[in-house]
C-alpha positions, -999 to +999 in steps of 0.1 A: -572-411-748-604-419-767-637-420-748-670-433-761-703-427-745-735-444-756-769-428-751-804-439-760-840-442-749-837-472-726-872-484-734-886-489-769-918-504-781-917-535-804-920-527-841-907-491-836-873-476-842-844-478-818-818-450-822-786-451-801-759-425-803-722-428-795-704-396-787-667-397-791-640-376-775-603-377-777-603-388-814-621-379-845-644-405-861-630-394-895-594-404-886-580-435-903-576-463-898-604-468-874-637-486-875-666-474-853-687-504-843-719-512-826-720-544-805-751-559-789-750-582-759-783-600-755-790-614-720-770-646-715-758-648-751-727-640-771-718-606-783-734-597-817-718-575-842-744-550-855-724-529-879-695-507-884-688-472-897-654-468-913-635-435-909-642-428-946-680-430-941-685-465-955-708-487-935-710-525-931-739-544-915-745-578-900-766-596-927-784-615-900-802-583-892-820-584-925-813-548-934-830-535-902-799-516-891-783-485-904-755-462-890-753-425-896-727-400-885-725-363-875-690-352-880-697-318-865-706-334-832-681-363-836-708-389-830-724-418-848-759-433-844-773-468-848-808-470-861-826-503-858-861-509-872-885-526-866-874-535-831-882-570-818-879-584-783-847-602-793-831-567-797-832-562-759-799-561-741-768-539-737-754-520-766-718-509-768-700-487-793-664-496-799-634-482-817-615-509-835-588-512-860-604-538-882-638-550-894-647-576-868-679-595-876-673-626-855-676-619-818-685-653-803-665-661-773-653-625-769-662-602-740-664-564-738-630-550-735-612-579-753-604-556-782-605-520-792-618-492-770-653-496-756-680-474-742-696-483-709-727-496-727-764-486-726-793-509-716-822-513-739-855-529-730-881-538-756-916-538-743-950-524-750 
């Protein structure tokens, strides 16, 4: 059974870089046909798709982020990392990594757990 665990700094200053890592066990991130996705849940708002890493290494990003996001992977550690820069107060909230079987860019009305396999989430506060 796949397990995903998010980790990150918890607190980041505005205009700096946020890096969050998802460590995966029970499955390889290079195994098709999976998409490894980052999802953001702002306080009291809908889920927001941040970007996805395909098993092949291809990446896709939410265009609304204006190229602030990137996703890297370390196949030796079986983990992938979201980098977001520069961070703004609107980036605060809970971040989840998800294993999915498709590229899912529209998440309005969905809740964590409605699809795929989810990590438990990690909280990010943006403050100076």
